N, C-alpha and C positions, 0 to 999 in steps of 0.2 A: 202916544205916538210922537216920534221926534219931529221937530220943526221941518227938517229936510224931507221926511216922508210925507208929512202933512202938506207941504208945499207941492209935493209930487203929484197930488191929486189935481190941483189946479193946473199945473204945468202939463200933465198928461191930457187933461180935458182940452187945453188950448191946442195941443198937437192934433187932437181929433177934430179941432174947429168947433168945439162945444163950449158955450159960455155958461158957467155955473152961476146960480143965484148966490148972492152974498152970504146967505146963511148955510149954504150947502157944505162948505169946507168944515165948519165946526160940527155939522151933523154927521159927516163921514167919520170924524174922529170919535164921536160918541158911539156910532155904529161899531167901529172897530173895537173899542174898549169893551162893549157889551158882548160882542162875538167872542172875544178872547176869554172873557170871564165865564160865559155860559156855554160856549160851543163845545168844549171838551166833555161836558156833562150830558149833552143831548146828541152827540155824534152828528154834528152838522156839516163839518167840512174837514178834509185832510190837510188843507192849506192853512198854515199859521205863520205868524210873524208879520209885522207891519208892512214891510216892502212887498212880500208876496200877496198879501190880502189886497193892498192898494192896486197892484198891477193885474193880478190874475182873477180878482173878483170885482173890485169897484170899477176900474177902467174898462175891463172887458165887458162889464154889464152896460155901462153908459154908451159904449161904442155903437150899440144898435140904434141910438137916437139919430144916427146919420143915415139910416136906411129909409126912413119915411117920416112924415109929420106926426108927432106925438101930442102936440098941444091940444088940450081939452078932450083927448080921446079916452074912450072907455077901454081899459087894458086889463087882461087877466094873465097872470103868471102861473102856468101849470107845472106842478112839481116844484114848488118854490124853495123848499129846503130851508136854507139860512137866509132866504130873501133875495137870491140872485136869479135873474137880473132885475126883478120887479122893484125892490126898495131903492137901489141906486138910481133907477130910471125916475122914480117918483121924486127923489131928492134933487136930481138934475133938472127935472121938468115938473114942478109942483102942480101944474094944472091937470095932470093925468089923473083920471078916476080909476084907482087901482084896486084890483081884487087879487089876493094871494090864495092859492089852493094847494093843499098838500094832504096826503093820506095818513100822515103820522101826527097823532095828537100832541106829542111833545114838541114837535117842530112848530105847529100852529100856536101853541102856548108861547113859545119863544118869539114868534113873529108878532103876536098880539102885544106882548110886553115891549118888544122893540119899537113897534109903531107908536105906542103910547109914549115911550121915552123920547122918541124923535118928534113927537107932536105932529104926526102926519095921519091924515084920515085915509084909512084903507079898510077893506072888508077881508077878513081872514077866515077861510072856510076849510074845515077838516072833513075831507071826503075823497074817495077815489075819483079820478077824472072821469072814468066811464059811467059812474053813477050820477055825479053832478050834472053831466051833459044831458041827462034825460029830463031834468027839471025845467019847466017852462020859463022860469025867471033867469035861467042860465043859458039855455040853448039858443044859439044864434043871436046873442045879445051884445057881443063885444066887437069893437072896431079893430082891435089888435090882440092877438094871442102871442105870447112869448113863452118859449121853453128852452131850457139850457141843459143839453147833454143828458136827457132823461132816458131815451130809448132810441133804437134804430128808426130811421125816417118812416118806413112803412107802418110801423107800430105807432109812432108818435103822431102821424097824420090822423089816424082813426081816433086817437084820444083828444086831439086838439081842434081839428077842423069843425066839429059840431058846435063849438062855442062861437064861431065867427059869423057875424051877419054877412049877407050878400054884399059884396063890395069891400069887405074888410080884408085884413091881412094876417097871415100866420108867419111868424119869424122864428125859425128853428136855429138855435145857436149850436154850431158844430165845429169840429176840427177841419183843417184844410183838406185832408185826404178822404173826402166823402163822396167822390164822384160815383162810385159803384153803389153806395148806399142810396144816393139820390135817384139813380137810374132804376134801382129795384123798387122805389116808391112811386113810380109813375102811374101804375095802375090804381094804387090806393088814392093818390091825389085826384085822379079823374073820377073815380067812383064816389068820392066824398064831396065833390062839388068844387074842387080846387083847380087852380091853373098855375103851374110853376112859372114864376116871373123871372127871377134872376138869382145869382149868388153874389153876395157882397163880402169880399175878402178884405180883411183889415189887419194891420199890425198893431199889437198891443203896445202903447207907448212905454218906453223904458225897457223893452224886451226885444228879442228877435222872433217872438212867437206870432204866427199868423193864424187867425181864426176865420171862420166863415159863418155868415148869416144867410140861411136859405129862405128866400121870400116866396110865399105862395099866396096868390090872390084867391078869395072866395068868389066864385062866379055863379054858382048854383046852390040851392038849398041841399043840405046833406040828407039823404034818405033816412026815414025814421028808424030803420033797423040798426043804424050805426049810432054810437059805438056798441059793439057786442061785449059780452062778458070778457074780462081780461084774459082768462085762460084760453078762450077761443081766439082772441086777437093775437096772443103770443104763439099759439100752436099752428094757426092757419092765417098768417098775415095776408092782407089783400094784395 
């Protein structure tokens, strides 16, 4: 990664009013190099090149640190893929207790190797979200759930809200034009024990792109029958 792009991570973080730990800058460079080397073989992301990865992956991911307090929180990233947003969040806020969950074994292998390379402690789980949410050690055990562009909100809520403890927060990372999608998810949010709090819209530093973090508080326990099997969730959204 060129020095200018490398410096862009710190500059972008400052624009977001986020102070990175001293070791984070070098860690992001290692992350980028590993992603470029391995990503094409594992079909991890369509985005490539240092500048785009820095802005559209790294800075976009850490922007959610402005939505709530992450320090010492137990966080799970559902559908983590190449590690976004979970790994950048961990690099920017090392006190986070991070779990990465993805249904594809090759991606979990990549994430396990990445976290070892970065020397960060994470739990990497290869499972479908609707299956892992039924396990006692996973269900309603997390302070914060994050998910980035995995599915429409009414589907995503059923996959993610069961993981959140009462009083915790679900952060769905979306594009700015999601008003209809959010409105369509109101019934799902209510049935699953959530309460729509607010939308946090932010501009990705170094770009003109505006993204949205949808914040949903967990106020009641999710009924045991949720999540349903994925085919049912997909064919008959709440």
